[in-house]
C-alpha positions in Angstrom: 84.1 -15.5 -37.4 81.3 -13.3 -36.1 82.0 -10.7 -33.4 81.6 -11.6 -29.7 82.5 -9.6 -26.6 82.7 -11.1 -23.2 83.7 -9.4 -19.9 85.6 -11.6 -17.4 85.6 -10.1 -13.9 86.9 -11.0 -10.5 88.5 -9.5 -7.4 92.2 -8.5 -7.6 94.3 -11.5 -6.6 91.9 -14.0 -8.1 94.4 -15.1 -10.8 92.3 -13.8 -13.6 95.2 -12.9 -15.9 96.7 -16.4 -15.5 93.3 -17.9 -16.3 92.9 -15.9 -19.4 96.4 -16.8 -20.6 95.5 -20.5 -20.3 92.2 -19.9 -22.0 94.1 -18.4 -25.0 96.1 -21.6 -25.2 92.8 -23.4 -25.8 91.4 -20.7 -28.1 94.4 -18.7 -29.6 92.0 -16.9 -32.0 90.4 -15.1 -29.0 91.8 -11.6 -28.3 92.2 -10.8 -24.6 92.4 -7.1 -23.7 92.9 -5.5 -20.3 90.4 -2.7 -19.6 92.8 -1.0 -17.2 95.6 -1.1 -19.7 93.4 0.7 -22.2 92.4 3.3 -19.6 96.1 3.8 -18.7 97.1 4.3 -22.3 94.5 7.0 -22.6 95.5 8.6 -19.3 99.1 8.9 -20.4 98.1 10.7 -23.6 95.4 12.9 -22.1 96.7 13.6 -18.6 100.4 12.8 -18.5 99.9 10.0 -15.9 103.1 8.0 -15.3 101.8 5.0 -13.3 98.5 3.1 -13.2 98.0 3.7 -9.5 98.1 7.5 -10.3 94.8 7.2 -12.2 92.9 6.8 -9.0 95.2 8.9 -6.8 95.6 12.0 -9.1 92.6 12.1 -11.4 89.2 13.2 -10.3 85.9 11.3 -10.8 85.1 13.1 -14.0 88.4 12.2 -15.6 88.1 8.6 -14.5 84.7 8.3 -16.1 86.1 9.8 -19.3 88.9 7.2 -19.4 86.4 4.3 -18.9 84.2 5.5 -21.8 87.3 6.0 -24.0 88.4 2.4 -23.3 84.9 1.1 -23.9 84.8 2.8 -27.3 88.1 1.2 -28.3 86.7 -2.2 -27.3 83.5 -1.6 -29.2 85.5 -1.0 -32.4 87.4 -4.4 -32.1 86.5 -7.2 -34.4 86.3 -11.0 -33.8 86.1 -12.6 -30.4 87.2 -10.2 -27.7 87.5 -11.1 -24.0 87.9 -8.2 -21.6 89.9 -8.7 -18.5 88.5 -6.3 -15.9 86.8 -5.8 -12.5 83.1 -5.1 -11.7 84.2 -3.0 -8.7 87.1 -0.6 -8.0 87.9 -0.2 -4.3 88.8 3.3 -3.4 89.4 5.2 -0.2 86.0 6.8 -0.8 84.0 3.6 -1.4 83.3 1.2 -4.2 83.2 2.5 -7.8 81.6 0.5 -10.7 84.1 -1.1 -13.0 81.4 -1.6 -15.5 79.1 1.4 -15.3 76.1 1.8 -17.6 77.9 4.0 -20.2 80.6 1.3 -20.6 78.3 -1.6 -21.1 76.1 0.5 -23.5 79.2 1.3 -25.6 80.5 -2.3 -25.7 77.2 -4.2 -25.6 78.8 -7.4 -24.3 77.3 -10.8 -25.1 78.1 -12.1 -21.6 79.7 -11.3 -18.3 81.5 -14.0 -16.5 82.1 -13.5 -12.7 84.8 -15.6 -11.2 84.7 -16.4 -7.5 87.3 -18.1 -5.3 88.0 -18.9 -1.6 89.1 -15.8 0.2 92.1 -17.8 1.5 93.3 -18.3 -2.1 92.8 -14.7 -3.0 94.7 -13.4 0.0 97.5 -16.0 -0.7 97.9 -14.7 -4.2 98.0 -11.1 -3.0 100.7 -11.9 -0.5 102.7 -13.7 -3.3 102.4 -10.7 -5.5 103.8 -8.5 -2.7 106.6 -11.0 -1.9 107.6 -11.1 -5.6 107.6 -7.3 -5.9 105.2 -7.3 -8.7 104.5 -3.6 -8.2 100.9 -4.2 -7.5 99.8 -2.2 -4.5 97.1 -4.4 -2.9 96.1 -4.0 0.7 95.9 -7.1 2.8 92.5 -7.6 4.3 90.7 -10.1 6.4 88.9 -13.2 5.0 85.6 -11.6 5.9 86.4 -8.4 4.0 87.4 -10.4 0.9 84.2 -12.4 1.1 82.2 -9.2 1.5 84.0 -7.6 -1.5 83.3 -10.7 -3.6 79.6 -10.5 -2.7 79.5 -6.8 -3.7 81.5 -7.5 -6.9 78.8 -10.1 -7.8 76.0 -7.6 -7.2 77.7 -5.1 -9.5 78.1 -7.7 -12.2 74.4 -8.5 -11.9 73.6 -4.9 -12.4 75.9 -4.6 -15.4 74.4 -7.7 -17.1 71.0 -6.2 -16.5 72.0 -2.9 -18.1 73.7 -4.7 -21.0 70.8 -7.2 -21.5 73.4 -9.9 -21.7 74.1 -13.3 -20.2 75.7 -13.6 -16.7 77.7 -16.7 -15.7 79.0 -17.1 -12.2 81.8 -19.6 -11.9 82.8 -20.5 -8.3 86.0 -22.4 -7.2 85.6 -22.8 -3.5 87.2 -26.3 -3.2 90.8 -26.7 -2.3 93.2 -27.3 -5.2 94.7 -30.7 -5.5 97.6 -29.4 -7.6 99.0 -25.9 -8.5 96.9 -24.0 -11.0 94.0 -26.4 -10.9 91.5 -23.6 -10.5 93.2 -21.6 -13.4 93.1 -24.6 -15.7 89.5 -25.5 -14.9 88.3 -21.9 -15.2 90.1 -21.5 -18.5 88.3 -24.6 -19.9 84.9 -23.4 -18.6 85.4 -19.9 -20.2 86.5 -21.5 -23.5 83.4 -23.7 -23.5 81.1 -20.7 -22.7 82.7 -18.8 -25.7 82.3 -21.8 -28.0 78.6 -22.1 -26.9 77.9 -18.5 -27.6 79.5 -18.7 -31.0 77.4 -21.8 -31.8 74.3 -19.9 -30.7 75.1 -17.0 -33.0 75.4 -19.4 -35.9 72.3 -21.4 -35.2 
């Protein structure tokens, strides 16, 4: 199997991790890696960080950039079909920060970036559920307008990253109401799997 690298990005609370688990049920040969997990592993070794939230709270911008590049190098060295679970923007008290800056996409050289978009109501609902279940994720609750704005900005950053990487960009939107639980997750998983299969076919043609 030839190598393939795909970034899948969305706002926090979009259900991306669930989608990618379901995608792996369709394509178990695909390796899914979480970009933040790789950064955290490096932060623990290099800076003694004890919690993921501390990366943004305790480390300065220079350190954060180093962690991103270190994670990108690890992904670049991976073989096979690799799907990277990440965000195109990181929301901080000081403003938006790129989740896929130029140095990261130059290291990885992704074949495609997939931007997932959902109704703000659904995103807020998932964030509230995370808080109620005590998942440990510290996500601020915002207005529907703020979530929609953040999603627009996330898309713009994804466009910029795809341009820098010279790769394909797919925008998958799920703005209809679900008829049953996890409908969006199942349909997004199928679409992502089809995109990966199509990219592999193109490689082999």
